[in-house]
C-alpha positions as CSV (number, residue, x, y, z in Angstrom):
1,X,96.4,159.3,175.3
2,X,100.5,158.8,174.8
3,X,102.6,161.1,176.6
4,X,104.7,164.0,174.9
5,X,107.8,161.9,176.3
6,X,106.8,158.7,174.5
7,X,105.6,160.5,171.6
8,X,109.0,162.2,170.7
9,X,110.7,159.2,171.6
10,X,109.1,157.3,169.4
11,X,109.0,160.0,166.6
12,X,112.7,160.1,166.6
13,X,113.2,156.7,166.7
14,X,111.1,156.4,163.5
15,X,113.3,159.2,161.9
16,X,116.4,157.7,162.6
17,X,114.8,154.0,161.3
18,X,113.7,155.7,158.1
19,X,109.8,154.6,159.2
20,X,106.9,156.2,157.0
21,X,104.7,155.4,159.9
22,X,104.8,156.0,163.6
23,X,101.5,154.7,165.2
24,X,101.5,154.7,169.0
25,X,98.0,154.2,171.0
26,X,98.7,150.7,171.8
27,X,97.8,147.4,170.8
28,X,94.1,148.0,170.0
29,X,95.3,151.6,167.9
30,X,97.6,149.1,165.9
31,X,94.2,146.6,165.4
32,X,92.4,149.6,164.1
33,X,94.8,150.7,161.5
34,X,95.3,147.3,160.4
35,X,91.3,147.0,160.2
36,X,90.6,150.2,158.6
37,X,93.6,149.3,155.7
38,X,92.1,145.9,155.0
39,X,88.6,145.5,156.2
40,X,87.4,149.7,155.9
41,X,83.7,149.2,156.3
42,X,84.5,147.2,159.7
43,X,85.5,150.6,161.0
44,X,83.1,152.5,159.2
45,X,80.5,150.5,161.3
46,X,82.4,150.8,164.5
47,X,82.5,154.6,164.1
48,X,78.6,154.8,163.1
49,X,77.9,152.6,166.1
50,X,79.9,154.8,168.5
51,X,79.6,158.6,166.9
52,X,76.8,159.8,169.4
53,X,78.4,158.8,172.4
54,X,81.7,159.9,171.2
55,X,80.0,163.2,170.3
56,X,78.5,163.6,173.8
57,X,81.8,162.6,175.7
58,X,83.5,165.3,173.4
59,X,81.3,168.0,173.9
60,X,83.1,170.5,175.8
61,X,86.4,169.1,175.1
62,X,88.7,171.5,173.9
63,X,92.7,171.0,172.6
64,X,95.2,173.5,173.8
């Protein structure tokens, strides 16, 4: 996850530049967004294949 400082910085930059989207998370996140927009079935397959793993990893996770 990105730091709160980086999120704030990028959000402010996005507002000042009148950007519609500000995407954080690094290069892989940008690739995933591009794939989801242009080839959504690939993302669906990836999510389906990793669902059980994500569910196990986040079973006790709580956001605060």
